[in-house]
C-alpha positions as CSV (number, residue, x, y, z in Angstrom):
1,M,13.6,-25.8,39.1
2,L,13.8,-25.4,35.3
3,R,11.6,-27.4,33.1
4,R,13.1,-29.6,30.3
5,R,13.7,-27.5,27.2
6,G,10.8,-27.5,24.9
7,L,8.6,-25.4,22.7
8,I,6.8,-22.4,24.2
9,A,4.0,-24.0,22.3
10,G,0.5,-22.8,21.4
11,C,-0.9,-25.5,23.7
12,A,-2.4,-23.0,26.1
13,I,-5.9,-23.7,24.9
14,A,-8.3,-23.3,27.7
15,L,-9.8,-19.9,28.1
16,S,-10.2,-20.5,31.8
17,A,-6.5,-21.0,32.2
18,F,-5.4,-17.8,30.5
19,S,-7.2,-14.5,30.4
20,L,-7.3,-12.8,27.0
21,T,-5.8,-9.4,26.6
22,A,-8.0,-7.2,24.5
23,V,-6.8,-4.2,22.5
24,P,-6.9,-1.2,24.8
25,A,-9.4,1.5,24.1
26,M,-8.0,4.6,22.5
27,A,-8.2,7.7,24.6
28,D,-10.6,10.3,23.6
29,N,-8.6,13.5,23.6
30,G,-11.4,15.7,22.4
31,P,-13.4,18.1,24.6
32,S,-15.8,16.7,27.1
33,A,-18.0,19.8,27.4
34,A,-18.9,23.0,25.5
35,P,-16.5,25.9,26.2
36,T,-17.4,28.6,28.7
37,S,-16.9,32.3,28.2
38,A,-13.6,32.0,30.1
39,Q,-12.2,29.6,27.5
40,S,-10.3,30.6,24.4
41,A,-12.2,31.1,21.2
42,T,-9.8,28.6,19.6
43,P,-9.6,25.7,22.0
44,E,-6.6,23.5,22.5
45,L,-6.7,20.5,20.1
46,P,-5.1,17.1,20.1
47,A,-1.8,17.1,18.3
48,G,-2.1,16.7,14.6
49,M,-5.8,17.5,14.5
50,L,-5.5,20.8,12.6
51,K,-3.1,19.3,10.1
52,A,-5.5,16.4,9.5
53,M,-8.4,18.8,9.0
54,E,-6.4,20.9,6.5
55,R,-5.5,17.8,4.6
56,D,-8.9,16.0,4.6
57,L,-11.3,19.0,4.5
58,G,-9.2,21.1,2.2
59,L,-8.9,24.0,4.7
60,S,-6.1,26.5,5.2
61,P,-4.7,26.7,8.8
62,A,-6.7,29.8,9.5
63,E,-9.9,28.3,8.1
64,A,-9.4,25.1,10.2
65,K,-8.9,27.2,13.4
66,A,-11.9,29.4,12.6
67,R,-14.1,26.3,11.9
68,I,-13.2,24.6,15.2
69,A,-13.9,27.8,17.2
70,N,-17.3,28.2,15.5
71,E,-18.1,24.6,16.1
72,Y,-17.3,24.9,19.8
73,R,-19.5,28.0,20.1
74,A,-22.3,26.2,18.2
75,A,-22.2,23.3,20.6
76,S,-22.8,25.6,23.5
77,L,-25.6,27.5,21.7
78,E,-27.3,24.2,20.6
79,T,-27.6,23.1,24.2
80,K,-29.2,26.4,25.1
81,L,-31.6,26.4,22.2
82,R,-32.6,22.8,22.7
83,G,-33.9,23.9,26.1
84,T,-35.7,26.9,24.7
85,V,-37.5,25.0,21.9
86,G,-38.3,22.1,24.2
87,A,-40.7,19.4,22.7
88,D,-40.7,21.2,19.4
89,F,-37.0,20.5,18.8
90,G,-36.4,18.7,15.5
91,G,-32.6,18.4,15.7
92,S,-29.7,20.6,14.6
93,W,-26.8,20.7,12.2
94,L,-24.0,22.9,11.0
95,T,-23.9,24.3,7.5
96,G,-21.5,26.3,5.3
97,A,-17.8,27.0,5.5
98,D,-18.4,29.0,8.7
99,A,-20.2,26.1,10.4
100,K,-23.5,28.0,10.9
101,L,-25.8,26.4,13.4
102,V,-29.3,25.4,12.1
103,V,-31.9,24.5,14.6
104,A,-35.1,22.7,13.5
105,T,-38.4,23.1,15.2
106,T,-42.0,22.0,14.6
107,D,-43.4,25.4,15.6
108,A,-42.6,28.4,13.4
109,A,-43.2,30.6,16.5
110,D,-39.8,29.4,17.8
111,G,-38.0,31.0,14.9
112,A,-37.6,34.4,16.5
113,A,-35.9,33.1,19.6
114,I,-33.6,30.8,17.5
115,T,-32.6,33.7,15.2
116,A,-32.1,36.1,18.1
117,A,-29.7,33.6,19.7
118,G,-27.5,33.6,16.6
119,A,-28.7,30.4,14.8
120,K,-30.8,29.8,11.7
121,A,-34.3,28.4,12.2
122,H,-35.7,25.6,10.1
123,V,-39.4,24.5,10.4
124,V,-40.0,20.7,10.1
125,K,-43.0,18.4,10.4
126,H,-41.6,15.9,12.9
127,S,-39.9,16.4,16.3
128,L,-36.6,14.7,17.1
129,K,-38.5,12.7,19.8
130,E,-40.8,11.2,17.1
131,L,-37.8,10.3,14.9
132,D,-35.9,8.8,17.8
133,A,-38.9,6.6,18.6
134,A,-39.2,5.3,15.1
135,K,-35.5,4.5,15.0
136,S,-35.8,2.7,18.4
137,A,-38.6,0.6,16.9
138,L,-36.2,-0.5,14.1
139,D,-33.5,-1.3,16.7
140,R,-35.9,-3.6,18.5
141,A,-37.1,-5.3,15.3
142,A,-33.5,-5.9,14.1
143,R,-32.7,-8.0,17.3
144,T,-34.9,-10.8,16.0
145,N,-34.9,-10.0,12.3
146,P,-31.3,-9.2,11.3
147,T,-30.7,-8.6,7.6
148,K,-27.5,-8.0,5.6
149,A,-29.5,-6.4,2.9
150,A,-30.5,-3.5,5.1
151,P,-27.6,-3.0,7.5
152,V,-27.8,0.6,8.4
153,W,-30.5,3.0,9.7
154,Y,-30.2,6.4,11.4
155,V,-32.1,9.6,12.2
156,D,-31.4,12.1,9.5
157,V,-32.2,15.5,11.0
158,K,-31.6,17.4,7.7
159,S,-34.4,15.4,5.9
160,N,-36.5,15.1,9.0
161,S,-36.8,11.4,8.6
162,V,-35.3,8.0,9.6
163,V,-33.2,6.6,6.8
164,V,-32.7,2.9,6.1
165,L,-29.7,2.1,3.8
166,A,-30.4,-1.1,1.8
167,S,-29.1,-3.0,-1.1
168,D,-32.5,-4.7,-1.3
169,A,-35.5,-2.3,-0.8
170,S,-37.8,-5.2,0.0
171,A,-35.6,-6.3,2.9
172,A,-35.8,-2.8,4.3
173,H,-39.5,-2.6,3.9
174,T,-39.9,-5.9,5.7
175,L,-37.8,-4.6,8.6
176,I,-39.9,-1.5,8.8
177,A,-43.1,-3.4,8.7
178,K,-41.9,-5.7,11.5
179,S,-40.9,-2.7,13.6
180,G,-44.3,-1.1,13.5
181,A,-42.6,2.3,12.8
182,D,-44.7,4.9,11.1
183,N,-44.0,4.7,7.3
184,K,-44.3,8.4,7.1
185,L,-41.2,8.8,9.2
186,V,-39.0,6.2,7.5
187,R,-37.5,6.3,4.0
188,V,-35.4,3.7,2.2
189,V,-32.2,4.7,0.4
190,K,-30.4,2.4,-2.1
191,S,-26.9,1.6,-0.8
192,A,-24.1,-0.9,-1.3
193,E,-22.8,-0.4,2.2
194,Q,-21.8,-3.6,4.1
195,P,-20.3,-2.4,7.4
196,Q,-17.9,-4.6,9.3
197,T,-15.9,-4.1,12.5
198,F,-12.2,-3.5,12.4
199,Y,-9.4,-4.8,14.6
200,D,-5.7,-4.1,14.9
201,V,-2.9,-6.6,14.4
202,R,-0.4,-6.0,17.2
203,G,2.7,-7.9,18.2
204,G,2.2,-9.8,21.5
205,D,-1.5,-10.2,21.2
206,A,-3.1,-13.6,21.3
207,Y,-4.5,-15.5,18.3
208,Y,-6.1,-18.9,18.1
209,I,-5.4,-21.7,15.6
210,G,-8.3,-23.9,14.5
211,S,-10.6,-24.8,17.3
212,G,-8.4,-24.0,20.3
213,S,-4.6,-23.8,20.6
214,R,-3.2,-20.3,21.3
215,C,0.0,-18.5,20.1
216,S,1.1,-14.9,20.0
217,V,1.4,-12.4,17.1
218,G,5.0,-11.6,16.2
219,F,5.1,-8.6,13.9
220,S,2.8,-7.1,11.3
221,V,3.8,-7.6,7.7
222,T,2.6,-7.1,4.2
223,K,3.0,-9.1,1.0
224,G,2.1,-6.8,-1.8
225,S,-1.4,-5.5,-0.8
226,Q,-2.1,-8.4,1.5
227,G,-1.6,-7.7,5.2
228,G,-0.8,-10.2,7.9
229,F,1.7,-11.1,10.6
230,A,4.8,-13.1,11.2
231,T,4.8,-15.9,13.8
232,A,6.3,-19.2,14.7
233,G,6.1,-22.2,12.4
234,H,5.3,-24.7,15.1
235,C,2.1,-22.7,15.8
236,G,0.3,-23.8,12.7
237,R,0.5,-25.3,9.2
238,A,-0.3,-23.7,5.9
239,G,-4.1,-23.6,5.4
240,Q,-5.0,-23.6,9.0
241,S,-7.5,-20.8,10.0
242,T,-6.9,-18.3,12.8
243,T,-9.1,-16.2,15.0
244,G,-7.9,-13.1,16.9
245,Y,-7.5,-12.3,20.6
246,N,-11.3,-11.6,20.6
247,R,-12.2,-14.9,18.8
248,V,-13.2,-13.1,15.7
249,A,-12.3,-14.7,12.4
250,Q,-8.9,-13.4,11.4
251,G,-7.1,-15.2,8.6
252,S,-5.1,-18.3,7.7
253,F,-1.5,-19.6,7.6
254,Q,0.0,-19.0,4.2
255,A,3.3,-20.7,4.8
256,S,5.0,-22.5,7.7
257,R,8.3,-24.3,8.3
258,F,9.2,-26.4,11.4
259,P,11.5,-28.0,12.2
260,G,14.6,-26.8,10.4
261,A,13.5,-23.3,11.0
262,D,10.6,-21.9,13.0
263,T,8.9,-19.5,10.6
264,A,5.4,-18.8,9.5
265,W,3.1,-16.0,8.4
266,V,-0.6,-15.5,8.6
267,A,-2.6,-13.5,6.0
268,V,-5.5,-11.6,7.7
269,N,-8.9,-10.6,6.3
270,S,-10.1,-7.1,5.7
271,Q,-11.4,-6.7,9.3
272,W,-7.9,-6.7,10.6
273,T,-5.4,-3.9,10.0
274,P,-1.6,-4.6,10.5
275,R,-0.1,-2.0,12.8
276,P,3.6,-1.2,13.5
277,W,3.1,-2.0,17.1
278,V,4.2,-4.4,19.8
279,K,2.3,-4.5,23.1
280,G,4.7,-3.1,25.7
281,Q,4.6,-2.8,29.5
282,S,2.4,0.3,29.5
283,G,1.4,0.9,25.9
284,N,2.4,0.2,22.3
285,V,6.0,0.2,21.2
286,T,6.3,1.4,17.6
287,V,8.5,-0.8,15.3
288,S,10.8,1.3,13.1
289,G,13.1,-1.4,11.6
290,S,14.7,-4.8,12.0
291,Q,18.4,-4.2,12.6
292,Q,19.8,-7.1,14.6
293,T,21.2,-6.3,18.0
294,A,24.6,-7.6,19.1
295,V,25.4,-10.3,21.6
296,G,25.1,-8.7,25.1
297,G,22.4,-6.3,23.9
298,S,19.2,-5.8,25.7
299,I,16.1,-7.4,24.3
300,C,12.4,-7.6,25.4
301,R,9.6,-10.0,24.5
302,S,5.9,-9.6,24.3
303,G,3.5,-12.6,24.6
304,S,-0.1,-13.3,25.3
305,T,0.6,-15.4,28.4
306,T,3.2,-13.6,30.3
307,G,3.2,-10.1,28.7
308,W,6.4,-8.0,28.6
309,H,9.7,-9.4,29.8
310,C,13.3,-8.3,29.1
311,G,16.8,-9.8,29.2
312,T,19.9,-9.9,27.0
313,V,21.0,-11.6,23.8
314,Q,23.4,-14.5,24.7
315,Q,24.2,-16.0,21.3
316,H,23.2,-15.8,17.7
317,N,23.1,-18.7,15.2
318,T,22.2,-21.3,17.8
319,S,20.9,-24.8,17.0
320,V,18.3,-26.3,19.3
321,S,17.1,-29.9,19.3
322,Y,13.4,-30.0,20.2
323,P,11.5,-33.3,20.6
324,Q,10.0,-32.6,17.1
325,G,13.4,-32.0,15.5
326,T,16.3,-29.6,15.2
327,V,15.9,-25.8,14.5
328,S,19.0,-23.9,13.4
329,G,19.8,-20.2,13.2
330,V,17.8,-19.1,16.3
331,T,19.0,-16.6,18.9
332,R,19.5,-17.5,22.5
333,T,18.4,-15.0,25.2
334,S,17.9,-14.7,28.9
335,V,14.3,-13.6,28.5
336,C,11.7,-15.9,30.1
337,A,8.5,-17.2,28.4
338,E,5.7,-19.7,28.9
339,P,3.2,-21.7,26.9
340,G,1.1,-19.5,24.7
341,D,3.9,-16.9,24.2
342,S,5.0,-18.8,21.1
343,G,5.3,-16.6,18.0
344,G,5.4,-13.4,20.0
345,S,7.6,-10.4,19.4
346,Y,11.2,-9.9,20.4
347,I,12.3,-6.3,20.1
348,S,15.4,-4.2,21.0
349,G,14.5,-0.5,21.3
350,S,12.3,0.0,18.2
351,Q,14.0,-2.7,16.1
352,A,12.2,-6.0,15.5
353,Q,14.4,-9.0,16.4
354,G,12.4,-12.2,16.0
355,V,9.5,-14.4,17.0
356,T,9.4,-16.7,20.1
357,S,10.4,-20.3,19.3
358,G,11.0,-22.3,22.5
359,G,13.0,-22.5,25.7
360,S,13.1,-23.7,29.2
361,G,12.1,-22.5,32.6
362,N,9.4,-20.0,33.2
363,C,8.7,-16.4,34.3
364,S,8.5,-17.3,38.0
365,S,11.9,-19.0,38.4
366,G,13.6,-17.6,35.3
367,G,14.5,-19.2,32.0
368,T,16.2,-19.2,28.7
369,T,14.4,-18.7,25.4
370,Y,15.2,-18.9,21.7
371,H,13.7,-16.7,18.9
372,Q,13.6,-17.1,15.2
373,P,15.3,-14.0,13.8
374,I,12.8,-11.8,11.8
375,N,15.0,-10.9,8.8
376,P,15.4,-14.5,7.5
377,L,11.7,-15.0,8.0
378,L,10.8,-11.9,6.0
379,S,13.2,-12.9,3.3
380,A,12.0,-16.5,3.1
381,Y,8.4,-15.5,2.4
382,G,8.9,-12.2,0.5
383,L,7.4,-10.2,3.3
384,T,7.7,-6.5,4.3
385,L,7.8,-5.5,7.9
386,V,5.2,-2.9,8.8
387,T,7.0,0.1,10.4
388,G,5.9,3.4,11.8
């Protein structure tokens, strides 16, 4: 039985009612182990890696391949020498254009074995075990004494010390004192770094408005240098704040119209990066444009409640009378949707079509939905669609 026509509203507010869909982890295409003698000197690399190295490290194709081969050999050699040096091991690093392996040791007597194996020996005062212990002490102290003025610390094997990066040296020294770490092992370096986490804006993912109601991201957009996403106007009003699928602060509505149309866009903060993606059935679908598909054409929708569903375009330029008022110029489709899918992406092939407005029925018995076409939305707010 079909429900009475209504908004696929952002009224799905209880976390217990709908599970969140987190951004999937990116696959690690790199090697999982050092090469054996049977492996090629130049290992197979993920697509595009060599070109990125050439671009970002200023290497020629031959230099990039030689460097990778040397690094793989060094990884195998480092494992061997770590065992040879044992408790004296002070860490290791690569140096020079040829990625020469340097192995640090607290005992000069280890130098002959290190050199004979093909690495360069470097004598240091402190073992890696000592440095790791000091860093762990800082980790423990930071759990109860967090500070934005000293946000980064790490073991620096080249300087044979633990480094604390801080905008305020006194804050760093307070953290060190509370940790009980040996001052001889730790040094403070002035830094303006203020690290933050980063998240992707992706069509079909959930976002939350204010204290609870949920909608779905439509398409990533930009306005000048400001990034954001297009969504449905009935999801929120200008000025309302949003959090992402993970409940992390995300941004705020910049403009919204409903009824009349069902358009809105959200500007996101620097933690969120707009991507040219819509969450598909088994991975991301890359958006390449926004050419409207014809009546009868296939179309798919992505939403945070029901995921990925497809159907066909039935009519363009439709007017719908919702309880809140009439919306004109929407497209009618045979795709199903449910509460919380509002604002989510409609896409045909790689072409963005619109954002979920409302409809009737559900994804168990079937239904009819209406989407706000994306091109009028972009035009209304001076937005540019993010494409790949």
